[in-house]
C-alpha atoms as one frame of an Amber mdcrd trajectory, in Angstrom:
protein
-157.038 106.148 -72.238-157.252 105.691 -68.492-154.986 106.854 -65.707-154.927
 105.960 -62.045-153.554 107.473 -58.848-152.546 105.461 -55.790-152.258 107.467
 -52.576-151.516 107.075 -48.902-152.788 109.642 -46.369-156.007 111.615 -46.644
-154.059 114.801 -47.269-152.248 113.154 -50.153-155.536 111.814 -51.429-157.072
 115.283 -51.611-154.021 116.699 -53.369-153.819 113.841 -55.803-157.492 113.995
 -56.689-156.845 117.590 -57.684-154.059 116.310 -59.917-156.325 113.655 -61.395
-158.948 116.253 -62.148-156.582 118.078 -64.446-156.823 115.223 -67.064-156.052
 115.750 -70.750-158.458 118.622 -71.314-156.100 121.426 -70.325-154.226 122.892
 -73.266-150.468 123.148 -73.021-148.943 126.605 -72.956-147.609 127.960 -76.209
-144.020 129.152 -76.631-143.578 132.790 -75.687-146.714 132.956 -73.517-145.940
 134.494 -70.158-142.218 133.769 -70.033-138.877 134.251 -71.740-136.445 131.482
 -72.617-132.719 131.817 -73.165-129.626 129.650 -73.536-126.851 129.618 -70.933
-123.471 127.952 -70.488-122.642 126.819 -66.955-119.072 125.621 -66.490-119.240
 123.790 -69.819-122.843 122.649 -69.412-125.274 123.753 -72.113-128.562 124.807
 -70.563-131.811 126.650 -71.186-133.460 128.882 -68.601-137.142 129.729 -68.627
-137.960 132.919 -66.715-141.629 133.754 -66.092-142.824 137.270 -66.834-144.029
 138.231 -63.392-143.863 141.082 -60.912-143.022 138.676 -58.102-139.535 139.371
 -56.687-138.673 135.651 -56.674-140.420 132.618 -58.132-140.234 128.837 -57.636
-138.025 126.884 -60.036-137.525 123.337 -61.297-134.247 121.660 -62.255-134.748
 119.103 -65.053-132.401 116.105 -65.365-132.588 114.207 -68.655-132.368 110.470
 -69.131-129.755 108.101 -70.524-128.561 108.873 -74.062-130.896 111.855 -74.208
-130.539 115.646 -74.047-131.966 118.706 -72.333-135.221 118.977 -74.335-135.864
 115.246 -73.844-137.531 112.786 -76.195-140.441 114.352 -78.045-139.453 117.714
 -76.515-141.191 116.669 -73.285-138.904 118.823 -71.123-139.200 121.783 -73.473
-142.977 121.455 -73.402-143.065 121.119 -69.620-140.780 124.145 -69.228-143.243
 126.168 -71.316-146.158 124.976 -69.208-144.352 125.822 -65.972-143.211 129.198
 -67.281-146.742 130.165 -68.186-147.776 129.307 -64.631-145.068 131.417 -63.013
-142.448 128.740 -62.342-138.898 129.083 -63.667-136.830 126.143 -64.865-133.385
 125.073 -65.970-132.838 122.121 -68.265-129.344 121.173 -69.387-127.229 118.526
 -71.103-125.103 116.354 -68.860-121.404 116.531 -69.632-120.609 114.448 -72.720
-124.198 114.555 -73.985-126.106 117.000 -76.164-124.254 120.291 -76.552-122.316
 120.239 -73.289-118.551 119.901 -73.122-116.878 116.571 -72.434-116.836 113.181
 -74.092-119.631 110.627 -73.953-117.128 107.904 -73.130-116.199 109.789 -69.933
-119.782 110.009 -68.673-120.550 108.408 -65.297-123.420 108.406 -62.822-121.245
 110.167 -60.262-120.289 112.779 -62.847-123.953 113.427 -63.601-124.678 113.957
 -59.908-121.868 116.517 -59.891-123.357 118.176 -62.988-126.717 118.372 -61.246
-125.036 120.175 -58.345-123.379 122.624 -60.738-126.694 123.345 -62.420-128.547
 123.642 -59.096-126.079 126.200 -57.772-126.475 128.240 -60.939-130.266 128.054
 -60.763-130.560 129.204 -57.141-128.081 131.987 -57.890-130.468 133.626 -60.377
-131.917 136.749 -58.803-135.496 135.882 -59.801-135.424 132.369 -58.265-136.562
 131.643 -54.713-133.953 129.145 -53.406-136.392 127.888 -50.753-138.864 126.741
 -53.420-136.878 124.597 -55.847-138.011 121.290 -57.309-136.221 118.596 -59.283
-137.476 116.388 -62.104-135.722 113.314 -63.453-136.603 111.088 -66.401-135.427
 107.432 -66.255-131.715 107.547 -65.348-132.247 111.245 -64.674-134.720 110.203
 -61.981-131.982 108.227 -60.261-129.684 111.244 -60.527-132.438 113.335 -58.902
-132.673 110.849 -56.020-128.903 110.771 -55.543-128.664 114.576 -55.704-131.426
 114.905 -53.118-129.744 112.287 -50.955-126.478 114.201 -50.968-128.240 117.521
 -50.362-131.529 116.844 -48.523-132.248 120.544 -47.993-131.998 121.552 -51.657
-135.326 120.405 -53.062-138.802 121.140 -51.761-140.426 118.844 -54.324-139.415
 115.996 -56.626-141.019 114.338 -59.648-139.718 111.079 -61.095-140.664 109.905
 -64.595-140.095 106.237 -65.544-137.541 105.757 -62.780-136.159 102.441 -61.513
-135.241 101.636 -57.931-131.824 100.296 -58.878-129.544 100.713 -61.872-127.145
  97.808 -62.342-129.643  95.074 -63.195-131.790  97.217 -65.488-128.730  98.285
 -67.503-127.576  94.675 -67.762-131.031  93.820 -69.052-131.123  96.700 -71.531
-127.484  96.765 -72.697-126.454  93.129 -72.221-123.861  91.578 -69.935-121.551
  91.183 -72.912-121.229  94.965 -73.195-120.431  95.247 -69.485-117.724  92.626
 -69.981-116.317  94.247 -73.118-116.102  97.656 -71.460-114.316  96.100 -68.491
-111.836  94.292 -70.753-111.216  97.021 -73.341-111.961 100.204 -71.418-114.983
 101.159 -73.516-117.699  99.752 -75.718-119.821 101.120 -78.572-123.479 100.061
 -78.497-126.209 100.513 -81.082-129.351 101.364 -79.100-131.565 101.316 -82.159
-132.282 105.043 -82.131-128.648 106.106 -81.673-125.150 104.746 -81.120-123.352
 105.390 -77.839-119.793 104.816 -76.651-119.525 104.152 -72.945-116.423 103.792
 -70.831-115.777 101.195 -68.162-116.284 103.960 -65.613-119.929 104.338 -66.572
-120.692 100.692 -65.862-118.739 100.780 -62.603-120.588 103.915 -61.475-123.956
 102.162 -61.691-123.153 100.719 -58.264-121.835 103.968 -56.783-125.082 104.796
 -54.969-127.618 102.841 -52.949-131.006 104.112 -54.139-132.839 103.058 -50.969
-130.295 104.763 -48.719-130.242 107.982 -50.753-134.019 108.150 -51.160-134.485
 107.785 -47.414-132.564 111.020 -46.827-135.035 113.102 -48.838-138.076 114.347
 -46.896-139.769 116.661 -49.387-142.785 116.123 -51.649-142.556 113.274 -54.192
-144.520 112.390 -57.325-143.775 109.168 -59.208-145.023 108.781 -62.791-144.801
 105.498 -64.701-146.465 103.828 -67.653-148.031 100.489 -66.780-146.345  98.872
 -69.799-142.868  99.917 -68.628-140.582  98.094 -66.209-140.354 101.203 -64.027
-143.995 100.676 -63.054-142.888  97.735 -60.910-141.052 100.251 -58.707-143.867
 102.776 -58.364-145.300 101.281 -55.166-141.806 101.124 -53.678-141.210 104.840
 -54.264-144.633 105.720 -52.883-144.269 103.563 -49.776-140.684 104.610 -49.021
-141.051 108.349 -49.562-140.259 110.127 -46.294-142.360 113.226 -46.867-146.067
 113.380 -46.065-146.868 114.838 -49.489-146.549 112.004 -51.991-148.430 110.690
 -55.020-148.151 108.126 -57.783-149.553 108.593 -61.276-149.904 105.338 -63.219
-150.378 105.956 -66.945-152.421 102.946 -68.007-151.162 101.484 -71.288-148.164
 103.804 -71.619-144.565 102.771 -72.310-141.275 104.171 -70.999-141.602 107.410
 -72.987-145.389 107.770 -72.799-145.811 107.180 -76.548-144.479 110.674 -77.165
-143.124 109.735 -80.609-146.539 108.583 -81.803-149.267 110.677 -83.419-151.430
 110.415 -80.308-149.981 112.752 -77.678-152.596 112.023 -74.984-150.235 110.129
 -72.653-147.406 112.638 -73.003-149.623 115.701 -72.606-151.282 114.237 -69.515
-147.877 113.574 -67.955-146.714 117.108 -68.729-149.850 118.793 -67.396-150.088
 116.640 -64.259-146.404 117.244 -63.510-146.920 120.986 -63.908-149.941 120.735
 -61.591-147.772 118.902 -59.076-145.035 121.525 -59.007-147.552 124.383 -58.807
-149.104 122.728 -55.744-145.946 121.534 -54.031-143.597 124.469 -54.633-145.781
 127.428 -53.724
């Protein structure tokens, strides 16, 4: 299984070649190795903190934002696995359920993009308030819709994040949700206030406010406000891959990279027996945050 990196400046090229060199051969950290993990509740949000076992007074940290209809550990436990990898390398993390999803308070039908941006702010403020976290070295990771939330959060607060990683993230939301959910569901929600949709792997009930909030932010405008490091990861068999060049070319920071996972789908085949794609994404993302946050 092949992977490719597309870079811009020489400095980015050197950094990204280091990332590429960390291919699938590096074993993922095992639970309990070099860190402690514990559950927290943050103003109704259900979260999990990973705290590295280190003598350093303060360590870097990553805020993880899950995707649509998902939860804090993410599909195939990809966030849980990444948190373990980061913890073993001395980087703290916080992953949490957006309000109305997973174990957090609230109703799914009340979920909106704007509400998720607010939840990200709540979680960020909690994370930087931990006495072992260095608030000047915080990164953010978003998966799919969570990637858009990461961009919007960084746009609203450009000084919060030193580094960003986006997994399977699209450059706009309205059209992709019409494509995935169907215009008829947009129309039904608008007419009746909500709609229940069978996604195939789960059933969701979304309110009219969710569909309206898809147009609440301009991705290009928000992304332009962020000047930190940026890594974009996308499978070449996923629609988000069409946006990878756009993210790379429009990133404002000098430190930027794109990791194209050749042959991978939206979730990097994490539910299959072959974990090569998923493990490569996890390890390369950990490599990225180690390099860009320290």
